[in-house]
C-alpha positions as CSV (number, residue, x, y, z in Angstrom):
1,M,-267.2,-14.5,-121.6
2,S,-265.8,-11.0,-122.0
3,R,-262.5,-9.9,-121.0
4,S,-260.5,-6.6,-120.7
5,V,-256.5,-5.9,-121.5
6,M,-256.6,-6.0,-117.9
7,D,-256.7,-9.5,-117.7
8,L,-253.4,-10.3,-119.4
9,K,-251.7,-9.1,-116.4
10,E,-251.8,-12.3,-114.5
11,V,-250.8,-14.4,-117.6
12,C,-248.4,-11.9,-119.2
13,L,-246.4,-11.5,-115.3
14,E,-246.5,-15.4,-114.9
15,L,-244.9,-15.6,-118.3
16,C,-242.0,-13.0,-117.9
17,A,-243.7,-10.9,-121.0
18,G,-244.4,-7.0,-119.2
19,G,-244.0,-6.3,-123.4
20,V,-247.1,-7.6,-124.2
21,L,-249.1,-6.0,-121.4
22,I,-247.6,-2.6,-122.2
23,K,-248.0,-2.9,-126.0
24,A,-251.8,-4.2,-125.4
25,M,-252.4,-1.3,-122.5
26,E,-251.4,1.5,-125.7
27,L,-253.2,0.0,-128.1
28,V,-257.0,-0.1,-126.6
29,K,-256.1,3.8,-125.9
30,L,-256.5,4.1,-129.7
31,P,-259.2,5.8,-130.9
32,N,-259.2,2.9,-134.1
33,Y,-259.0,-0.2,-131.1
34,Q,-262.3,-1.7,-131.8
35,S,-261.6,-2.1,-135.8
36,L,-258.2,-3.5,-135.2
37,D,-257.8,-7.0,-136.5
38,P,-257.0,-9.6,-134.3
39,V,-253.9,-10.9,-135.5
40,E,-252.5,-7.3,-135.9
41,F,-253.4,-6.7,-132.6
42,L,-251.2,-9.5,-131.4
43,Y,-248.6,-9.2,-133.3
44,E,-247.9,-5.8,-132.3
45,C,-247.9,-7.0,-128.6
46,L,-245.1,-9.8,-129.4
47,E,-243.2,-7.4,-131.2
48,S,-242.9,-5.6,-128.7
49,E,-242.3,-8.3,-126.1
50,A,-239.2,-9.4,-129.0
51,A,-237.5,-6.0,-128.4
52,R,-237.8,-5.8,-125.1
53,R,-236.6,-9.2,-124.3
54,Q,-234.0,-8.1,-126.9
55,T,-233.0,-5.2,-125.6
56,R,-232.3,-7.0,-121.9
57,K,-230.2,-9.5,-123.8
58,V,-228.0,-7.0,-125.3
59,A,-227.7,-5.0,-122.2
60,T,-227.1,-8.3,-120.3
61,R,-224.1,-9.3,-122.3
62,I,-222.7,-5.6,-122.1
63,K,-222.7,-5.8,-118.5
64,K,-220.8,-9.7,-118.2
65,S,-218.0,-8.3,-121.3
66,A,-217.1,-6.3,-118.5
67,C,-216.8,-3.3,-121.0
68,F,-215.0,-0.5,-120.0
69,Y,-217.6,2.0,-121.3
70,P,-220.5,0.6,-121.2
71,D,-222.7,3.4,-123.4
72,A,-220.2,4.1,-125.4
73,C,-221.9,4.9,-129.0
74,L,-220.0,5.3,-132.8
75,Y,-223.0,7.9,-134.0
76,A,-223.0,10.1,-130.9
77,P,-223.4,13.3,-132.4
78,D,-220.2,14.7,-131.0
79,C,-218.0,11.9,-132.4
80,N,-215.5,13.4,-135.6
81,L,-215.0,10.5,-136.9
82,N,-214.3,8.8,-140.7
83,R,-218.2,7.5,-141.4
84,G,-216.8,5.3,-144.0
85,L,-214.7,3.1,-141.7
86,I,-217.6,3.4,-138.6
87,E,-219.7,1.7,-141.2
88,R,-217.1,-1.4,-141.9
89,L,-216.5,-1.7,-138.5
90,T,-220.1,-1.7,-137.1
91,G,-221.2,-4.1,-140.1
92,C,-218.7,-6.4,-138.0
93,D,-217.4,-8.6,-141.1
94,W,-213.6,-7.9,-140.1
95,I,-215.0,-10.5,-137.1
96,R,-216.5,-12.7,-139.3
97,N,-213.6,-13.0,-140.8
98,G,-211.1,-13.2,-138.3
99,E,-209.2,-10.2,-138.4
100,H,-207.7,-8.0,-136.1
101,C,-208.8,-4.0,-135.4
102,V,-205.6,-2.2,-133.6
103,I,-206.0,1.4,-132.2
104,T,-202.9,2.9,-131.1
105,G,-203.2,6.8,-130.1
106,A,-201.5,9.2,-127.1
107,T,-202.8,9.0,-123.6
108,G,-206.0,10.4,-123.4
109,S,-207.0,10.4,-127.3
110,G,-210.1,8.4,-126.9
111,K,-208.8,4.8,-127.6
112,T,-210.6,3.1,-125.2
113,W,-214.0,4.5,-125.5
114,L,-213.4,4.0,-129.5
115,A,-213.0,0.3,-128.5
116,S,-215.6,0.0,-125.8
117,A,-218.2,1.3,-129.1
118,L,-216.9,-0.7,-131.6
119,M,-217.3,-3.7,-128.5
120,N,-220.9,-2.5,-127.9
121,A,-222.1,-2.7,-131.9
122,A,-220.4,-6.0,-132.1
123,I,-222.7,-7.2,-129.2
124,R,-225.8,-5.8,-130.4
125,A,-225.1,-7.6,-133.9
126,G,-225.5,-10.7,-131.8
127,F,-221.5,-11.3,-130.7
128,R,-220.4,-12.6,-127.4
129,A,-217.5,-10.3,-126.5
130,K,-215.1,-9.9,-123.3
131,Y,-212.9,-6.9,-122.2
132,Y,-209.1,-7.4,-120.5
133,R,-206.7,-5.5,-119.2
134,V,-203.8,-7.3,-121.1
135,N,-201.9,-7.1,-117.6
136,D,-205.2,-8.5,-115.8
137,H,-205.2,-11.5,-118.2
138,L,-201.9,-12.3,-118.2
139,L,-201.9,-12.8,-114.4
140,E,-205.1,-14.5,-114.3
141,Y,-203.4,-17.1,-117.2
142,A,-200.3,-17.3,-114.9
143,E,-202.0,-18.3,-112.0
144,S,-203.1,-21.6,-114.0
145,A,-200.0,-22.8,-115.0
146,S,-199.6,-25.2,-112.3
147,N,-203.1,-26.8,-112.7
148,T,-203.7,-28.5,-116.4
149,T,-207.5,-28.3,-115.5
150,L,-207.1,-24.3,-114.9
151,R,-205.1,-23.7,-118.0
152,A,-208.1,-25.9,-119.8
153,S,-210.7,-23.9,-118.3
154,K,-208.7,-20.4,-119.4
155,K,-208.1,-21.5,-123.2
156,K,-212.1,-22.5,-123.0
157,Q,-213.2,-19.2,-121.8
158,L,-211.0,-18.0,-124.5
159,N,-213.0,-20.1,-126.8
160,R,-216.3,-18.7,-125.6
161,H,-216.3,-15.1,-127.1
162,H,-216.5,-14.1,-130.7
163,L,-214.5,-11.0,-129.7
164,L,-211.7,-10.1,-127.0
165,M,-210.9,-6.7,-126.4
166,I,-207.0,-6.3,-125.0
167,D,-207.0,-2.9,-123.7
168,E,-203.6,-1.2,-122.7
169,F,-201.7,-3.4,-125.0
170,G,-197.7,-2.4,-125.1
171,L,-198.0,-0.2,-121.3
172,G,-195.1,-1.0,-119.6
173,G,-193.1,-4.0,-119.8
174,L,-194.0,-8.0,-119.9
175,T,-191.7,-10.2,-118.1
176,A,-190.3,-12.9,-120.2
177,N,-192.9,-15.5,-118.5
178,Q,-195.8,-12.9,-119.6
179,R,-194.3,-12.9,-122.8
180,A,-194.2,-16.4,-123.0
181,D,-197.9,-16.5,-122.1
182,L,-199.3,-14.0,-124.3
183,L,-197.2,-15.6,-127.2
184,E,-199.1,-19.1,-125.9
185,I,-202.5,-16.9,-125.8
186,I,-201.9,-15.4,-129.4
187,N,-201.0,-19.3,-131.0
188,E,-204.2,-20.4,-129.7
189,I,-206.0,-17.9,-131.3
190,A,-204.3,-18.5,-134.4
191,R,-205.1,-22.3,-133.7
192,R,-208.5,-22.2,-133.2
193,R,-208.9,-19.4,-136.3
194,Q,-207.3,-22.0,-138.0
195,K,-209.7,-25.0,-136.9
196,R,-212.8,-22.2,-137.2
197,D,-211.7,-21.8,-141.3
198,S,-211.4,-26.0,-141.7
199,Y,-214.5,-26.3,-140.5
200,K,-216.3,-22.8,-141.5
201,R,-219.5,-24.9,-143.3
202,V,-220.5,-27.0,-140.5
203,S,-219.8,-24.5,-137.4
204,G,-220.1,-21.3,-138.2
205,R,-217.5,-19.7,-135.6
206,C,-216.0,-16.5,-135.8
207,M,-213.4,-14.8,-134.2
208,G,-211.5,-11.3,-134.2
209,E,-209.7,-9.5,-131.8
210,L,-209.6,-6.0,-130.7
211,Y,-206.4,-4.8,-129.4
212,Q,-206.0,-1.1,-127.9
213,G,-203.2,0.8,-126.4
214,R,-200.0,2.6,-126.9
215,V,-197.2,1.0,-129.5
216,V,-193.8,1.1,-128.0
């Protein structure tokens, strides 16, 4: 029984594989369509679907990260940045090695934009990331102080991400309780890193933090 590319439509819709259908429709318009190897035709369609799914996955992770500038990109043509440094940072080895990246500068100098671009690059490289304003994060953490289960849940949320972006770090003063909570969060991160170093051959976990804000 002879079939056309349009016969793929219902199957692709059922499988949520729109990339296969789109690529197949592109290929049949080629002058040499009839001479295409069936395996090559299938490979092109599946590769298109894989790329479509990866794009959606990255977009979803960027949205969940609450990144302040979800479209920030380190390779924008108007960026006047040290290309060598940018190449090293976008390689994400600093995240794999559990290192920190601290960005400082005057108000309006683009700290949040730069940090957001680094977050986006990390997400595209397969890492999970999360954006926090330091005061909001500490407020959420403080609200869990009287509930052991909730506090454990907050710590679990920290463990879920490879990269934390802490924005407005150093803006304004912190109360004694906030300083204590911040120290506890840092200790939790340090404890997790030590555990990661002890078991990295088994788990392969990695963690980095991106601190961004004014230094007072």
